[in-house]
N, C-alpha and C positions, 0 to 999 in steps of 0.2 A: 847110357846111349851117347850118341853127340853131341855138345857143345852148339852145335853146329847150328846158327839163329837164336841160340839161348844161354851163349856166353854173357858173364857178369857175374852176378851175387844176384840169388834170388833165396827171398827168406821169409818163412811161412809162422804164424802165431797162432795158435790155439786156445782153448779155455776146454777142460773135460769136465767131468761129472766127482761130486765124493763118492760116490757107490763103484766099487770096481764091478766090471763087466766079465764075465768069463772068456768070450774073445779076444779081450785085450789083455787077461792076463794068459792065456793058452800062446799067445805070440811073446812074451819072453825068452830069453836065451838063456843058459843054464847061469852065466852071471847076473842078469836082471833080476830071475828069480830069485836067486841066494840075497840079493840084498831087495826086495819085494817083503820074501819073509823074514827080515830082520827088522823092519818098520814094525813101529809097538802098538799103532792105533791105524784103524781102518781106512780112515781118510787119506792120511798120508800115501796108506799102500795103493789106495784106488787112486789117488792124484798120479802115481808114480807109474804103474801101471796102465791109465792111459795117456801118459805123455809118450810115456816109452813106445806105448803099440802105434800111438798118432805118426808121431818120427816115425817110425819104422814103414809105417803103408805110404805116405807123405814122399820119402825115399824112395819107396817101388815103384809107384807110381811116376814118380820122374823119371824114373830107369825102364818103367817098363817094363818090370814083373809081377811077381806074386809078392807079397810079404815074407813069406817064409824064406823068398832066398835072398832077404839082406841079413849079413851078416856083420858086428861093428866088431874091430878089433881095438886093438891097446898101441900105441904107436912107441918107439923108442922116446923116453924124457930126453929132449936136447942138452938138458942142464948135467943131467945125470946116465943117462943111457939107460935107468931101470924102465921096465916094461910093467911094474905094478903100478905108477900112476901116470903114465903116458900120456899123450892127447889121444880121444876116441878117434875112430877113421871107418868109414866104409870100406870094409874089407870084399864084400861081395855084394851087388858084382862091381869087377875094376873098373874103372873108369877115369877120367880126368877131375872129375868134380870133387872138390874137397870141402869138407865139412866142420858146422862147430855147431851145437847144441845148449838149451839150456833152460832151466823148469826156474818158477816159484810162485808155490801154493799150485792151483788149478792153472795156472798159464806155462805152456809151454815155447820153444822157441826155435828154429833149424834154419842154419843157414847152408845153401851150398854155392861154389865159389867155383868157378871153373879156371882150373890151371894155378891159381896163385890160392896161397894159404888165408884165410879166414877167421875172425875171432868174434863172437857175438855174444852178447848179456842181458838179462830181461831181470825185472825185480818191480813185485808187485807195489802198487804205492801204499797198499794198507800191509803190508807186511812190518812185524817186528824189528824194527834196524837196531844192531848191536852197535850203537854208536860208538863207544869208543873203544870197539876194535875197527871201525872204519875211519875214524879221527887218526887213529895212528897210522894208516895208511896214506895221509894225505901229507904234500907239501904244503912250505910255507903261506905259498900264494894260495895253495888250492882252503887251507884253512882259514884266510882270512875272508877270500869270496864265500863261504859257507858262514863264519861268523856274520860276515855284511848282508845277509840278506832276511827277510822278517821273520820271527817266530812261527813255528810252526808247518805249516803247513810248505808256505817255500823253502823255509830252511831245509824241511827234510828232502824235496825236490834236489835242491840246489845239492844236498850229501850224497844221496842216490845218484845223480846225475855222474861225481865222481867217480862212484862207486863202480857203475858199471861201463864206463869209461876202462877203467882200471883192468877191470876181468876180461873186457874184450880184448885188449890189447894183450893182456896176458896170455889167454888163450890162441890168439892168432899168433906168437910168437910160439907156442906147444908147450910153456913151462907152465898152465896154471897158476897154481899162486905159490909156486915154487921160488917165488922172486921177489924182492922189497918192494911194495907197489908205493912205497912212500918216493923210490927213486924216478917213479914213473909219472911224467908230470904229464897230463891229460887237461889241463886249462877249460874248464868245462864253460866260461865265457866265452868259447870263439866258438864259431859254427863249427869249422873243422879244424883240429888239434895236428900237429904234426909231432910225433913222438920220435926221438933219435934213439937208437941200440947200438951198441959198439961190441963187435965179434971178432971171432978168427978172421973173417972174411972183411973185414972192415967196418964203415957206419950203414946201418940200413937205416932208413925212413919210412915210417909207418901213419898212415891217417887215421884217427879215429871221429867219428860225430854220432850222435843221440841218431834213433831212429825211428820213426812215430809210427806207433801199434796202437793208439787209441788210449783215451784217458784212465784206463786200468794200471796198467804201468808203466815204466823207464823202461827203455832201451837204449844201447849201444852197438855200432858195429867200428871195426877195425881191419885194415889190408891194407899192402902196402901202398907206398902212397906215387907209386909211379902208375897203379892199374886206374886206369881211365872208365873202363867198362861201366854198364847202369847197373842200377840196386834194383829190384824190384820187389815189394813186398805184397805179398798176398797175405790177409787177415782171413781165417779159417772163423767162420760163423753160422753156427746150428747146421753143420757139415756143407754149407755155399762159402764159395773163396772171394772176395772181395780185393783187387789186384790193384795197387797203386804205386806210385813213384817213389 
């Protein structure tokens, strides 16, 4: 569908049940079904199927097609050229809308950005954190910021704000976690941090910030700093969509 009147970034956040629905499983493509079958417990399988189905239905509604008409592809990794771990994208229907997705437990997140790259990440506040792994991904300044936070929830939130920003930037770049996140300074004490990336085409500048999605999760958005188009968040609650900036 045309981006006329809807340009910018649109973000959807929703929650799925812990019991798999047949209609959700039926929407999975071959790659998704293989992953669904590989999960060892029913709750994880249900959350995966529900999230993937909800994302597919949301993309379908946005483009004015049926869910079965939405096909995902895997782009080449910008770093090594592999299609095994490149960024996912909406292969069909063809459009100028770029996408990014995230899941955490029963929560899912989808971003559609008209004509420019986008990255989003979502983490449940109640999710267990691999602190040792995450801390190795922080810059010295970010580590000091986390350590300065009060123990408990405040420090956990500071750590998650660092992590979600870093993952959002990596997704916007199209490299996922295939980069040294300790070299990506996301400065969570700033409302919007500018991250510089130097490549063959010169320096690129990316803006990363939190996205307000409710009390249950921490989320972040990254996109090129030169893009000034609006960001609209749609929180899906019980099948209804509430929209906010």
